[in-house]
C-alpha positions in Angstrom: 123.7 189.8 167.2 121.6 190.0 163.8 121.7 186.5 162.9 121.1 185.6 166.6 117.7 187.6 166.6 116.8 186.7 163.0 117.0 182.9 164.8 115.1 183.7 167.2 111.9 185.7 165.0 112.2 182.4 163.5 111.5 180.4 166.3 109.1 182.2 167.5 107.4 182.6 164.2 108.1 178.6 163.9 105.9 178.3 167.5 103.3 180.5 166.4 102.7 178.4 162.6 102.2 175.7 165.1 99.9 177.2 167.6 98.2 178.7 165.5 98.8 178.2 161.9 99.8 180.2 159.2 97.3 181.9 158.1 96.5 184.1 160.8 99.8 185.1 161.3 100.7 188.9 161.0 104.5 190.4 161.9 102.7 192.3 163.9 101.8 188.9 166.5 105.4 187.5 165.5 107.0 191.5 167.3 104.8 191.0 170.4 105.4 187.5 170.4 109.4 187.7 170.4 109.2 191.1 172.7 110.3 193.2 169.9 108.9 196.2 167.4 107.9 196.1 164.2 110.6 198.2 162.6 113.0 195.6 164.6 111.4 193.4 162.6 111.8 195.1 159.7 115.3 194.9 160.2 116.4 192.1 159.7 112.9 190.3 157.4 110.6 192.0 154.6 108.1 190.4 155.9 107.3 186.5 157.2 107.9 185.1 154.2 111.4 186.4 153.9 111.7 184.5 157.7 110.3 182.1 156.1 113.1 181.5 153.5 115.7 182.0 155.9 115.1 179.9 158.0 115.1 177.2 154.6 118.5 178.8 153.7 119.2 178.1 157.1 118.3 174.4 157.5 120.0 173.2 153.9 122.9 174.6 155.1 123.5 172.7 158.7 121.5 169.7 156.6 124.4 170.5 154.1 126.8 170.8 156.3 126.2 166.9 158.4 126.2 166.2 155.3 129.4 166.5 154.0 130.8 164.5 156.4 129.3 161.9 154.4 130.2 159.8 151.7 127.2 157.8 150.6 124.0 159.5 149.0 122.3 157.3 150.8 123.3 158.6 154.3 122.8 161.9 152.6 118.6 161.0 152.0 118.7 159.7 154.9 119.8 162.9 157.0 117.2 164.5 154.1 114.5 162.1 155.3 114.8 162.5 158.9 114.9 166.2 159.8 111.2 166.4 157.5 109.9 163.8 159.7 111.3 165.9 162.7 109.5 169.1 161.2 106.3 167.3 160.0 103.8 168.7 162.4 105.2 171.8 160.9 105.2 170.7 157.4 101.8 169.8 158.1 99.9 173.7 158.8 102.3 174.7 155.9 100.8 172.1 153.7 96.8 173.5 155.4 98.3 177.3 154.5 96.0 179.2 151.4 99.8 179.8 151.1 100.8 176.3 150.2 101.8 176.4 146.9 104.8 179.0 147.8 105.8 176.9 150.9 105.5 174.5 147.9 107.1 176.0 145.6 110.3 177.3 148.3 111.2 173.6 149.8 110.9 172.4 146.0 113.8 174.6 145.5 115.1 173.6 148.7 114.8 169.9 148.1 116.3 170.5 144.4 119.2 171.8 146.0 119.6 169.5 148.6 119.9 166.6 146.2 121.9 168.3 143.4 124.5 168.4 146.6 124.1 164.9 147.0 124.8 164.2 143.6 127.8 166.0 143.5 130.0 164.2 141.4 127.7 161.2 141.5 125.1 161.5 138.3 124.5 158.2 136.6 126.6 159.0 133.4 123.0 159.5 130.8 123.3 162.8 133.0 126.3 164.0 132.1 125.9 167.5 131.1 123.9 170.1 132.4 120.2 170.6 130.6 119.9 167.1 131.9 120.7 167.9 135.3 118.3 170.3 135.6 116.4 168.2 133.9 117.0 165.7 136.2 116.5 168.1 139.6 113.3 169.4 138.0 111.4 166.2 138.1 112.9 164.8 141.0 113.7 167.3 143.2 109.6 168.1 143.0 108.4 164.6 143.7 111.5 164.1 146.1 109.4 166.6 148.2 106.8 165.2 148.0 107.7 162.0 148.3 108.8 163.0 152.1 105.5 165.2 153.1 104.3 161.7 152.2 106.5 159.1 154.4 107.3 162.1 157.3 103.5 161.4 158.1 104.0 157.9 158.9 103.9 156.7 162.4 106.4 153.9 162.3 108.9 154.3 158.9 112.1 153.6 157.9 113.6 156.5 156.5 117.5 154.2 156.1 116.0 152.0 153.7 113.6 154.4 151.7 117.5 156.4 151.5 118.4 153.2 151.0 115.7 153.0 147.3 115.6 156.8 146.8 119.5 156.4 146.5 120.3 153.4 144.2 116.8 154.7 142.0 118.7 158.4 141.3 122.0 157.0 141.2 121.2 153.7 138.7 118.1 155.6 136.6 119.0 154.9 132.7 
């Protein structure tokens, strides 16, 4: 039951964020929307930021499961881009928030983790040690996130072609 309750709380939070924006929300509003007490909320999460972090982990886990079925890094990147496009309205709301920096930090972290999973076993030769891989992820994780923010807003965008270009870029860097 707790995971289902967590999912319900997260779903209602994101509905409220899309409707009202993040800055106008508090735990009491979310608990009321969920039909639970504040104590029930705090049993599952420490605050609204914790709900967002948990949700990002859930999305990354789901994305990772889908990506495991793909051997092609371009297809994995396309899954990421498609996911971002499907959540673009929510991402816009986060970007409008006074909490944008925290959101940016969180999403860059999860984007770097996804990129690491995508390139696992396929690192270009010059990225043969962990220190270089970490530097690569520190640079390209945030870059991929910002690129995704930009392209997810375009009304007509070919995620397949962009994913192929990104995969080529990431795997051919010298």
